[in-house]
VOGU-70997 format. One record per residue: x, y, z of N, C-alpha, C, CB in turn. Coordinates in steps of 0.02 Angstrom, whole numbers, plus 50000, padded with zeros to 5 digits. Atoms other than C-alpha are relative to their C-alpha. Glycine has a CB too. Layout:
// residues N
XYZXYZXYZXYZ ...
***
This chain:
// residues 83
499465004450024498915054848656499674992750022500795002050037 500165006749992498535034648653500334998850080500344995049933 499895001349918498615029048840500554994149995499194997050049 499455004550017499875014148778500655004150003499904996849929 499424996850021501125025648696500125006550069499845003349912 499854995449937500845039548866500384995350031499365002850048 499535003149940501355025948977500664997049971499614993850042 499305002350030502865019848883500545005749991499884996749928 499784995749991503395037148863500135002350067499745002749971 500004998249927503095040449053500634995050032499164998450038 499345005149970504435025449073500585001549963499894991349991 499394998950033505625032948965500174996449961500435000450031 499985004350058505465021548826500015005249939499354994549998 499764996750059506255030148666499314999549953500714996149966 500594999550045505085034348526500244993749948499895008649961 499775005150023506155022948427499664991850029500715001450014 500235008149980505665007048541499125000050013500464997250089 500764999449993503915011448557499664999649924499805007650039 500175002950059503815010348365500134993749977500175003149961 499885007350006504774994748369499434994850021500584998650042 500295003949978503604987648482499104999249966500165001750069 500695000250049501944993248374500114995049956499845006849955 499785002850070502804986348226499994992450013500795002849971 499995007249990503054969648309499254999050005500444997250066 500655000449997501224971148370499604999849933499815005250038 500254999750067500784973248180500064993649961500345005249964 499865005850034501644957948128499934994150031500555000049978 500135007749943501584944148270499855004250071500904993350014 500014998749914500654949848426500164996550050499485001050023 499535004449931501374935248530500575001149999500034992350005 499374999149986502994939848487500175006350034500344999449946 500004993849984502664957248529499944999950077499465003849963 500125000149925502124952848714500854998250022499324993150027 499375002049976503974946348727500395006650000500324994249957 499674992350000504614963948661499815004550054499815004049935 500234996149961503494972748775500414998150067499284999550000 499655001849929504294961848930500585002249999500074993050019 499374998149973505954966948896500145007149991500524996249971 500094991149987505544986548904500315000350061499145003850006 499884998349936505994985149082499565004350041500545002650000 500524998149974504374991349143499834999050067499624998249968 500185003149947503874990049322499594994149999499755004150034 500775007150003502814973949349499355002949997499874994550081 500764999449998501254982549401499845004249924499715004950078 500244995750061501454994949248500014994649929500595007449989 500065004150045501924980249144499294994149984500604997350013 500625003350013500264970049184499595005149990499754995450050 500374995250028499364985549161499985000049919500255006050026 499844999750063500044988948988499634992649961500855000649998 500075007250039499804969448944499174998949991500394992950051 500574999449997497944971549010499625004149945499925001950056 500064995350037497624986448909500074996349926500485005650021 499895003250052498344977648751499484994549976500574997850009 500465005750003497314961548773499345001750002500104995650051 500764998849993495664969448816499735006949950499855001550089 500314994650042495474983548702500475001249944499875006750040 499674999150059496284980948529499885005849956499904994849966 500014992750039495574997748467500775003650028499175005850029 499404995549987497085005048571500604999049964500194999650065 499625002750048498144996148460499985003449929499804993349996 500244997950065497355002648309500185006750000499264998849985 499864992650001497365020548363500805001750015499525003650057 499364998249993499275019948423500294997349932500334997150067 499715003050071499735010948255499745006949956499594990949968 500044994750044498925025448167500295005850017499425001349988 499654994649975499615038648278500725000549989499885000350063 499055000750000501495031548250499934999949917500514990550047 500114999950074500895031648052500324992949988500395006949956 499875007350024501145012548045499514996349968500184995950051 500445002750036500194999947931499544996950032500234996549961 500495003149948498644994148030499864994149963499305004550020 500105005950033498264982047881500434994350017500045001249936 499295005749974499794971347948499724997750064500905004150018 500405002549937498814969448113499264995649975499775007550050 500585004550028497264963248019500084993049978499745002949943 499705005450024498364951147924500134994150070500705002849962 499875004249935498984945048093499644997150034500215002350041 500595002049963497394943648180499784992249952499355007449998 500235005550053496834931348011500494993850025500145002749907 499465005249991498474922348045499784994950053500695003350022 500235002949933498024919448232499424994350007499785005850038 500685002349979496224914148188500004993449941499305007049990 499865004150045496854902048067500064991250035500675003249967 
***
């Protein structure tokens, strides 16, 4: 299991909320950070999660694929950020 998904599940985040987070990550990564911040994770876990998201974008791709979401939206979002 993807470490980001595993951490969220360990903190009793529902599958629906996890899907919402990764849906947000695929559409607007910056807005997704606010969504993640609203999950009520303990501060140290929130920092760890944010660090994983920022330092290892491949984890996002793996999680998106694991959840069956559309990764092409992540690529489109990255292009928007680079403009």
